[in-house]
C-alpha positions in Angstrom: 2.5 -10.8 -29.7 5.2 -12.6 -27.8 4.3 -15.8 -29.7 4.4 -13.9 -33.0 7.9 -12.6 -32.1 9.1 -16.1 -31.4 7.8 -17.5 -34.6 9.2 -14.5 -36.5 12.6 -15.1 -34.9 12.6 -18.9 -35.5 11.6 -18.6 -39.2 14.1 -15.8 -39.7 17.0 -17.8 -38.3 16.1 -20.7 -40.5 16.1 -18.4 -43.6 19.5 -17.0 -42.7 21.0 -20.5 -42.2 19.6 -21.5 -45.6 21.0 -18.4 -47.2 24.5 -19.0 -45.9 24.2 -22.7 -46.7 23.4 -22.2 -50.4 26.0 -19.5 -50.9 23.8 -16.4 -50.9 20.9 -15.1 -53.0 20.1 -11.5 -53.7 16.4 -11.5 -52.8 17.1 -12.3 -49.1 18.2 -8.7 -48.4 15.0 -7.2 -50.0 12.8 -9.7 -48.1 14.4 -9.2 -44.6 14.6 -5.4 -45.0 11.0 -5.0 -46.0 9.9 -7.5 -43.3 11.8 -5.5 -40.6 10.0 -2.2 -41.1 6.6 -3.9 -41.5 7.2 -5.8 -38.3 8.1 -2.6 -36.6 4.9 -0.9 -37.8 2.8 -3.9 -36.6 4.5 -3.8 -33.2 3.9 0.0 -32.8 0.2 -0.6 -33.7 -0.3 -3.6 -31.4 1.9 -2.8 -28.4 1.5 1.0 -28.3 4.9 1.8 -26.8 5.5 4.7 -24.5 8.2 6.2 -26.8 6.3 5.9 -30.1 8.3 8.6 -31.9 11.6 6.7 -31.3 10.1 3.5 -32.6 8.7 5.3 -35.7 12.1 6.7 -36.4 13.5 3.2 -35.9 11.2 1.8 -38.5 12.2 4.7 -40.9 15.8 3.7 -40.4 15.0 0.0 -41.3 13.0 1.2 -44.3 15.9 3.4 -45.5 18.4 0.5 -45.2 16.0 -1.9 -47.0 15.6 0.7 -49.8 19.4 0.9 -50.1 19.5 -2.9 -50.5 16.8 -2.7 -53.2 19.0 -0.3 -55.2 22.2 -2.3 -54.5 20.8 -5.7 -55.5 17.8 -5.1 -57.7 18.7 -1.8 -59.5 22.5 -2.2 -59.8 22.5 -6.0 -59.8 25.0 -6.2 -56.9 27.7 -4.2 -58.6 27.0 -0.5 -58.3 29.5 2.2 -59.1 31.1 3.9 -56.1 29.6 6.0 -54.7 26.0 5.2 -55.7 22.5 6.0 -54.4 22.6 2.9 -52.3 25.7 4.2 -50.5 24.0 7.5 -49.6 20.9 5.5 -48.4 23.1 3.2 -46.3 24.8 6.2 -44.6 21.4 8.0 -44.1 19.8 4.8 -42.7 22.7 4.4 -40.2 22.3 8.0 -39.1 18.6 7.6 -38.6 19.2 4.3 -36.8 21.5 6.1 -34.3 19.0 9.0 -33.9 16.2 6.6 -33.1 18.3 4.8 -30.5 19.0 8.1 -28.8 15.3 8.8 -28.7 14.5 5.4 -27.3 17.1 5.6 -24.5 16.9 9.4 -23.9 15.8 10.4 -20.4 14.1 13.4 -19.0 17.3 14.8 -17.6 18.6 18.2 -18.6 20.0 18.5 -22.1 23.4 19.2 -20.7 23.5 15.9 -18.8 22.4 14.0 -22.0 25.2 15.7 -24.0 27.7 14.8 -21.3 26.6 11.2 -21.4 27.0 11.1 -25.2 30.4 12.6 -24.8 31.4 10.0 -22.3 30.2 7.2 -24.6 32.1 8.8 -27.6 35.5 8.4 -25.8 35.4 4.5 -25.6 33.8 4.4 -29.1 36.7 6.5 -30.5 39.2 4.3 -28.6 37.7 1.2 -30.2 37.8 2.8 -33.7 41.4 3.9 -33.2 42.3 0.3 -32.1 40.7 -1.1 -35.2 42.4 1.5 -37.4 45.8 0.6 -36.0 45.2 -3.1 -36.2 43.7 -3.5 -39.6 43.6 -0.4 -41.7 47.4 0.1 -41.8 46.9 3.8 -42.4 44.4 3.5 -45.3 42.2 6.5 -45.7 39.7 5.2 -48.2 39.6 4.7 -52.0 39.5 7.3 -54.7 39.5 11.1 -54.3 37.0 13.8 -53.4 33.4 12.6 -52.9 34.4 9.0 -53.1 36.9 9.4 -50.3 34.2 11.2 -48.2 31.7 8.4 -48.7 34.4 5.8 -48.0 35.3 7.4 -44.7 31.6 8.0 -43.8 30.9 4.3 -43.4 33.2 3.7 -40.4 32.3 7.1 -39.0 28.6 6.1 -38.9 29.4 2.8 -37.4 31.4 4.5 -34.7 28.4 6.8 -34.1 26.2 3.7 -33.7 28.7 2.2 -31.3 28.7 5.5 -29.3 24.9 5.3 -29.0 25.2 1.7 -27.9 27.7 2.5 -25.2 25.5 5.4 -24.2 22.7 2.9 -23.5 25.1 0.7 -21.5 25.8 3.7 -19.2 22.1 4.3 -18.5 20.8 3.1 -15.2 17.7 1.0 -15.3 16.1 -2.3 -16.0 16.5 -3.3 -19.6 13.7 -5.1 -21.4 14.0 -8.0 -23.7 13.2 -5.7 -26.6 16.3 -3.6 -25.6 18.4 -6.8 -25.8 17.2 -7.5 -29.3 18.0 -3.9 -30.5 21.4 -4.0 -28.9 22.2 -7.3 -30.6 21.0 -5.8 -33.9 23.4 -2.9 -33.5 26.4 -5.2 -32.7 25.7 -7.4 -35.7 25.4 -4.3 -38.0 28.6 -2.8 -36.7 30.6 -6.0 -37.0 29.4 -6.8 -40.5 30.2 -3.2 -41.6 33.6 -3.3 -40.0 34.4 -6.6 -41.9 33.3 -5.1 -45.1 35.2 -1.8 -44.9 38.5 -3.1 -43.4 40.7 -3.6 -46.5 43.2 -5.8 -44.6 40.6 -8.5 -44.1 39.2 -9.0 -47.6 40.0 -8.0 -51.2 36.5 -8.4 -52.6 33.0 -9.1 -51.4 31.8 -12.7 -51.4 28.0 -13.4 -50.8 26.9 -16.1 -48.4 29.5 -15.4 -45.6 28.9 -14.8 -42.0 28.9 -11.0 -42.5 25.7 -11.5 -44.6 24.3 -13.3 -41.7 25.2 -10.3 -39.5 23.4 -7.8 -41.8 20.3 -10.1 -42.2 20.4 -10.8 -38.5 20.3 -7.1 -37.8 17.1 -6.8 -39.8 15.6 -9.8 -38.1 16.4 -8.7 -34.6 15.0 -5.2 -35.3 11.7 -6.8 -36.2 11.7 -9.1 -33.3 12.4 -6.2 -30.9 9.2 -4.4 -32.1 7.0 -7.5 -32.0 8.0 -8.3 -28.4 5.5 -6.7 -25.9 8.4 -5.5 -23.8 8.9 -2.7 -26.4 6.3 -0.8 -24.4 9.0 0.1 -21.9 12.4 0.0 -23.6 14.4 0.9 -20.4 12.7 1.3 -17.0 14.9 3.9 -15.4 15.7 3.9 -11.7 16.9 6.9 -9.7 20.6 7.3 -9.1 23.8 7.6 -11.0 25.8 4.6 -12.3 29.1 6.4 -12.1 31.2 3.2 -11.3 30.2 1.7 -14.7 30.9 5.0 -16.5 34.3 5.5 -14.9 35.3 1.9 -15.7 34.4 2.3 -19.3 36.4 5.6 -19.5 39.4 4.0 -17.9 39.2 1.0 -20.2 39.2 3.5 -23.2 42.6 4.9 -22.1 44.0 1.3 -21.7 42.8 0.5 -25.2 44.9 3.3 -26.7 48.0 1.6 -25.2 46.9 -1.8 -26.5 46.5 -0.2 -30.0 50.1 0.9 -29.9 51.2 -2.7 -29.1 49.0 -4.1 -31.9 50.3 -1.5 -34.5 53.9 -2.4 -33.5 53.2 -6.0 -34.1 51.4 -5.5 -37.4 53.5 -2.7 -39.0 56.7 -2.9 -37.0 56.6 0.8 -36.1 54.7 3.1 -33.8 54.2 6.9 -34.0 55.1 7.7 -30.4 54.2 11.4 -30.6 50.8 10.6 -32.1 50.0 8.1 -29.3 51.4 10.3 -26.6 49.3 13.3 -27.8 46.2 11.1 -28.1 46.7 9.5 -24.7 47.3 12.9 -23.1 44.2 14.4 -24.6 42.1 11.5 -23.5 43.7 11.6 -20.0 42.9 15.3 -19.7 39.3 14.7 -20.9 38.8 11.7 -18.5 40.3 13.7 -15.6 37.9 16.6 -16.2 35.0 14.2 -16.5 36.0 12.4 -13.3 36.1 15.7 -11.4 32.6 16.6 -12.7 31.4 13.1 -11.9 32.7 13.3 -8.4 31.0 16.7 -7.9 27.8 15.1 -9.1 28.3 12.2 -6.7 28.8 14.6 -3.8 25.7 16.5 -4.8 23.7 13.3 -5.1 25.1 12.1 -1.8 24.1 15.3 0.0 20.6 15.1 -1.5 20.4 11.4 -0.5 21.4 12.3 3.1 18.8 15.0 3.2 16.2 12.7 1.8 17.2 10.0 4.4 17.0 12.5 7.2 13.5 13.6 6.2 12.4 10.0 5.7 13.8 9.1 9.1 11.9 11.9 10.8 8.7 10.8 9.2 9.4 7.2 9.9 10.5 7.5 13.5 7.9 10.1 14.6 4.9 9.0 12.5 1.7 8.6 14.5 0.8 5.5 12.4 2.8 2.2 12.1 5.1 1.8 9.2 6.7 -1.4 8.0 9.2 -1.8 5.1 10.5 -5.1 3.7 10.6 -7.6 0.9 8.7 -10.9 0.4 6.4 -10.3 3.3 9.2 -9.9 5.9 9.0 -6.8 8.0 12.7 -5.9 7.8 12.3 -2.4 9.3 9.5 -1.1 11.5 8.9 2.2 13.3 8.4 2.7 17.0 4.6 3.3 16.6 4.1 -0.2 15.0 6.3 -1.8 17.7 4.3 -0.1 20.4 1.0 -1.1 18.8 1.9 -4.8 18.4 4.0 -5.2 21.5 7.1 -6.6 19.7 10.6 -5.1 19.4 12.1 -4.1 16.1 14.4 -7.1 16.1 11.5 -9.5 16.7 9.4 -8.0 13.9 12.4 -8.1 11.5 12.4 -11.9 11.7 8.6 -12.2 11.3 6.4 -12.6 8.2 3.3 -10.4 8.1 1.0 -13.5 8.4 2.4 -14.2 11.9 0.8 -11.1 13.3 -2.3 -11.1 11.1 -5.5 -12.4 12.5 -6.1 -15.9 11.1 -9.5 -14.8 9.6 -7.8 -12.0 7.7 -4.7 -13.8 6.2 -6.4 -14.7 2.9 -8.0 -11.4 2.0 -8.6 -11.2 -1.8 -6.6 -8.0 -2.2 -3.7 -9.5 -0.3 -3.6 -12.7 -2.4 -3.7 -10.6 -5.6 -0.8 -8.5 -4.4 1.2 -11.6 -3.3 0.6 -13.1 -6.8 1.8 -9.9 -8.5 -1.7 -9.0 -9.9 -1.8 -5.6 -8.1 0.8 -3.2 -6.6 -1.2 -1.5 -3.9 -4.4 -1.7 -1.8 -6.2 -0.3 1.2 -8.2 -2.5 3.5 -9.4 -2.9 7.1 -7.9 -5.9 8.8 -7.0 -7.2 12.3 -3.7 -7.9 13.9 -2.8 -10.0 16.9 -0.4 -8.5 19.4 2.3 -10.3 21.4 -0.1 -10.5 24.3 -2.8 -12.1 22.2 -4.9 -9.0 22.0 -6.8 -8.2 18.7 -6.2 -4.8 17.2 -8.3 -3.3 14.4 -6.3 -1.5 11.8 -6.7 0.4 8.5 -3.8 -0.7 6.2 -2.3 1.0 3.1 0.1 -1.3 1.3 2.3 -0.4 -1.8 4.6 -2.8 -3.6 7.3 -2.5 -6.2 6.4 -5.5 -8.3 9.8 -5.8 -10.0 12.0 -5.1 -7.0 9.7 -6.8 -4.4 10.1 -3.9 -1.9 6.9 -3.2 0.0 5.8 -0.6 2.5 2.8 -0.8 4.8 1.1 2.1 6.6 -0.8 0.6 9.5 -3.2 2.9 11.3 -4.5 1.6 14.7 -8.3 1.9 14.4 -9.3 0.0 17.6 -10.3 3.0 19.6 -11.9 4.7 16.7 -14.0 1.6 15.8 -15.0 1.3 19.5 -16.1 5.0 19.5 -18.0 4.5 16.2 -19.7 1.4 17.7 -20.6 3.4 20.8 -22.1 6.1 18.6 -24.1 3.6 16.6 -25.3 2.0 19.8 -26.2 5.4 21.3 -28.1 6.4 18.2 -29.9 3.1 18.1 -30.8 3.4 21.8 -32.0 7.0 21.3 -34.2 6.0 18.4 -35.7 3.0 20.3 -36.1 5.2 23.4 -38.1 7.8 21.5 -40.3 5.1 20.0 -40.8 3.4 23.4 -41.5 6.7 25.2 -44.1 7.7 22.7 -45.9 4.3 22.8 -45.6 4.2 26.6 -47.4 7.6 27.1 -50.3 6.5 24.8 -50.4 3.0 26.3 -50.4 4.5 29.8 -53.4 6.7 29.0 -55.3 3.7 27.7 -54.4 1.6 30.8 -55.6 4.5 33.1 -59.0 4.3 31.5 -59.1 0.5 31.9 -58.0 0.7 35.6 -60.6 3.4 36.3 -63.5 1.5 34.8 -62.3 -1.7 36.5 -62.4 0.0 39.9 -65.9 1.5 39.2 -67.2 -1.9 38.2 -65.6 -3.6 41.2 -67.2 -1.0 43.5 -70.7 -2.0 42.3 -70.2 -5.8 42.4 -71.1 -7.8 45.5 -68.2 -9.8 47.1 -69.7 -13.1 45.9 -70.5 -12.0 42.4 -69.3 -14.5 39.8 -68.0 -11.6 37.5 -65.8 -10.2 40.3 -63.0 -12.6 39.6 -62.9 -11.7 35.9 -62.9 -8.0 36.6 -60.1 -8.4 39.1 -58.1 -10.3 36.5 -58.6 -7.4 34.1 -57.5 -4.9 36.7 -54.4 -7.0 37.6 -53.3 -7.2 33.9 -53.8 -3.4 33.7 -51.6 -2.9 36.7 -48.8 -5.1 35.2 -49.2 -3.1 31.9 -48.8 0.1 33.9 -45.6 -1.2 35.5 -44.4 -2.0 32.0 -45.1 1.5 30.8 -43.2 2.9 33.8 -40.2 0.7 32.8 -40.5 2.0 29.2 -40.7 5.5 30.4 -37.6 5.0 32.6 -35.7 3.5 29.7 -36.7 6.4 27.4 -35.9 8.9 30.2 -39.4 10.5 29.9 -40.9 9.6 33.3 -41.5 12.3 35.9 -38.9 12.0 38.7 -39.6 13.0 42.3 -36.1 14.0 43.1 -34.6 14.7 46.5 -31.2 14.6 48.2 -30.6 11.0 49.3 -27.6 9.2 50.7 -26.9 6.1 48.7 -25.7 4.4 51.9 -29.1 4.7 53.4 -30.7 3.3 50.3 -28.5 0.1 50.5 -29.1 -0.2 54.2 -32.8 0.1 53.9 -33.0 -2.5 51.1 -30.6 -5.0 52.7 -33.3 -7.2 54.3 -35.4 -7.2 51.2 -32.5 -8.1 49.0 -31.5 -11.1 51.2 -35.0 -12.5 50.8 -34.9 -11.7 47.1 -31.6 -13.4 46.2 -32.1 -16.5 48.3 -30.0 -18.3 50.9 -27.7 -19.8 48.4 -26.2 -16.4 47.6 -24.1 -14.4 50.2 -24.9 -10.7 50.3 -22.1 -8.3 51.3 -22.4 -4.5 51.6 -19.7 -1.9 51.8 -19.9 1.8 52.7 -17.5 4.7 52.8 -17.0 6.9 55.8 -18.2 10.0 54.0 -21.8 10.7 53.0 -22.7 9.7 49.5 -25.4 12.3 48.8 -27.0 12.6 45.3 -30.1 14.2 43.9 -32.3 11.5 42.5 -35.7 9.8 42.8 -35.4 7.4 45.8 -38.0 5.0 44.4 -36.1 4.9 41.0 -32.7 4.3 42.7 -34.2 1.4 44.7 -35.6 0.0 41.4 -32.0 0.3 40.0 -30.6 -1.7 42.9 -33.4 -4.2 42.7 -33.0 -4.8 39.0 -29.2 -5.3 39.3 -29.6 -7.6 42.3 -32.1 -9.8 40.4 -29.8 -9.8 37.3 -26.9 -10.9 39.6 -29.0 -13.6 41.2 -29.9 -15.1 37.8 -26.2 -15.1 36.9 -25.4 -17.3 39.9 -27.8 -20.3 39.8 -25.3 -22.4 41.8 -24.7 -19.8 44.4 -22.0 -17.1 44.9 -21.4 -13.7 46.4 -23.3 -10.5 45.7 -21.4 -7.3 46.8 -23.1 -3.9 46.9 -21.0 -0.9 47.7 -21.8 2.9 48.0 -18.7 5.1 48.2 -17.5 8.6 47.1 -14.5 9.2 44.9 -14.5 12.9 45.7 -16.4 14.0 42.6 -19.0 11.3 42.0 -21.1 8.9 44.0 -20.2 5.4 43.1 -22.7 2.6 43.5 -21.4 -0.8 42.4 -23.1 -4.2 42.2 -20.7 -7.1 41.8 -21.4 -10.8 41.4 -19.2 -13.9 41.1 -21.4 -15.5 38.4 -20.9 -16.7 34.9 -19.9 -13.4 33.4 -21.0 -11.9 30.0 -19.6 -12.8 26.6 -18.6 -10.1 24.1 -21.6 -10.6 21.8 -24.0 -10.2 24.7 -22.1 -7.3 26.3 -22.7 -5.1 23.3 -26.5 -5.5 23.8 -27.1 -5.7 27.6 -28.8 -2.3 27.7 -31.1 -2.9 24.6 -34.8 -3.0 25.5 -36.5 -6.4 25.2 -33.1 -8.2 24.8 -32.7 -11.1 27.2 -30.7 -14.3 27.4 -33.4 -15.9 29.6 -35.9 -18.5 28.2 -39.0 -17.2 26.6 -41.5 -16.0 29.3 -38.8 -15.8 32.0 -38.0 -12.1 31.5 -39.2 -9.0 29.7 -35.7 -7.8 28.7 -36.3 -4.4 30.3 -34.4 -4.8 33.5 -31.0 -3.4 32.5 -32.5 -1.0 29.9 -34.5 0.5 32.8 -31.4 0.8 34.9 -29.6 2.6 32.0 -32.6 5.0 31.5 -33.0 5.9 35.2 -29.3 6.5 35.7 -29.0 8.5 32.5 -32.0 10.6 33.4 -30.4 11.2 36.8 -27.3 12.6 35.1 -25.1 9.5 35.7 -23.4 6.7 33.8 -23.3 2.9 33.9 -20.1 0.9 33.2 -19.9 -2.9 32.9 -16.7 -4.8 33.8 -17.0 -8.6 33.1 -15.1 -11.7 32.4 -16.4 -15.1 31.6 -16.2 -17.4 34.6 -15.1 -14.5 36.9 -18.3 -12.5 37.4 -19.6 -9.0 36.5 -19.4 -5.6 38.1 -22.0 -2.9 37.3 -20.6 0.6 38.4 -23.0 3.5 38.5 -21.6 7.0 38.9 -23.9 9.9 39.9 -22.9 13.5 40.6 -22.3 14.3 44.3 -24.4 17.1 45.8 -22.1 19.7 47.2 -23.1 20.8 50.8 -24.6 24.2 51.1 -22.2 26.9 52.1 -23.9 29.1 54.7 -22.5 32.5 55.7 -20.9 32.6 59.2 -23.2 34.3 61.8 -22.4 37.9 62.5 -22.3 39.7 65.9 -25.5 39.7 67.9 -27.5 42.9 67.6 -28.5 44.8 70.8 -31.0 47.5 71.4 -29.8 50.6 73.0 -32.3 52.9 74.6 
C-alpha cells in the first residue's frame, strides 16, 4: 500500500500541475473529489486502522465536498446563485471534516480534559482569525442580507473551526505518523485556499487555474494519500505525560497576535478601535491566566504522581531479588544492586558496558536476541549464561522487553545457577536410584544363581582326585563364580541392599589397621600419609564395608597418580560428624567426568582395566551407613574425597548410688 500511495501522490501532483498550466478545467474537481473518498475507502479496507469510525467520517467529509463540487461545476456550470446547494454542501463537508479529525486525534482522557484542550486550541485559532479580519476584511461582514449573510459568514467560521482542530492536534503529545502529516497538510491547504477566496480585499472575482485551485485539489489529493499510506493504522501514537510547555507557548503567542493585529489594522486602515482591542486583550488575558492556573495544578498533580511512581519503581528496582538492567542500544545504563552483586561489577562499570561483554560467547548470537536487535520482536524470555568479573559462568533466566520506537529496553535477570545445580542433583539422584533398584534386583537373582554354581562346583571338586584332568576346569568355574559373587556384592553395596554387620568402630583404628596393606597396594612411588584427631571418631558401620571404602578410594587415587605423588588419609571429628578424607595430588577430575563419577559401570580407564563399580560402591556403602560423600577437585591439583558419617554419642550411665548395707 505504501507504493500505491506514492504512485497516487505522484500522478496527482502531475495532474494539478497540468491543471494550473492550462488555466483550469472544471472536470478536475469532480475527478479529484471522487478519487479522494474512493482512496479513503480502499485504505480503510486494506489497512484496517484502529480508529475506523474516524476514517469513515473522514471519507464522508471528502464525499460531501466532492458532491458540492459536482453541483458547483456540473449542475450550475461554475456560476451558481448565492447561496446554493453547493454552498450548504461545502459548509457541511467542512463540519464533517473537523468532526472526523476530532475523532482521529481524540484520546481516552476524560471528556472535560478533551473539552479544555479544544478550548485551548480555539484561542489561537480565534486570534489568527481576528488578525486576518483586521488585515484584509476591513470590517466587511459578508454580502447580501439574511440567509446570504449567514452563509457568507459560515465559510470563515468553518475554516476557523478546522484550524482549531488542527491546533488541537498540535497540542497532543505523541508520535505522529506520516498519515497524520498528510492530513495536516490537507487541512492547511484547504484553509488557505478558502481564506483566499473569501477575503474580499484580495480578489474581486474568482479566476480558475490559480494556486488556490491547487490548494483545494491538493487537499483532496493528500486526503487520499493519507488513507492509502499504511501508517494510517495508528494516526497518533500517544505517550504518557502533558505537553504543557507547547500549550502555554501557543496561548501566549495568541495574545501577542492580538497586538500585532492592531498594528496591522493601523497600517491598513489608518485607525484602531482601542476599546475593542483592550477589551479583547483583557478577555484573552483573563482566559489564559485561568488556564495557566489550571495547567499548573495539573502539572503539580502529575509531578506528585510521577514522584510516587518513581518511589515505587525505586523500591522495586533497588530491593528486587532478581537483577534488573535498563538502557538503550544494548548499553546497561542503570543496574540494580542484585545484578551488580551477581556479576561482580559496580554500577559505574556496568553503565559503560554493552550486554555482549558480560554474555557467554556461546550465547551472544541467540536467535531471539538477534531478532530483537533487528527490530523484529519487542520481547522474549530465554535461558542464557553470563560471565562474571572473576570469570565465573552464571546461569540465568532472562526476560527482556524493548520499546522498538524509543529504543529503551529493560532486562530482568534471574540467577538460576544454584537452581540448575539442584535440578541436576535431583536428576542425578533419580537416575542413580533407578539404576540402583535395577542393579539390586539383578544382583539378588544373580547371587542366587552363583550360589548354586559354587555349591555344585565344591561338590564336584570334593569327589575328584587331586590329579584328575577335569579338576583344573572345575576350579576355573568356581573362581569365575567367586568373582561373580564379588561383583554382586558390589552391586548390592551400590544399591544399598546388602546386609550390613554393623558395630561401633573407631575410624582411626580402621586406617591404622589398613596402613601396611595400603602401602603395598599403592606402590613405592606414592607416599602415604595418615592423620588422626585426638578425640575418638566412633561410628556405627560395617567394618568390612568401611575397609572396602578406604581400599576403593586408595586404588582410585593410585590410578590418578601414575607418575607418583602423595596420598593422605585422615580420620577426624568435627563435633557432629566423623570425617574420613582421602586426598591425592594427582591429575584431578574435569567437570564432565565429575558429574558421573558415582555412576555404576562408568570408568575412564581402558577397556578391561576396571569395572566402573569402585566409586559407585563407595557411594552406596556410605549412603547405606547414613553418611555423605563430597568431592573437591581441580585439574592438575588433585582430588579430595570427604566422607561424613554420624558420630555415635557415648552412653550416659547413671552415677552410682550409696552402697547398701544389711542391718541385723
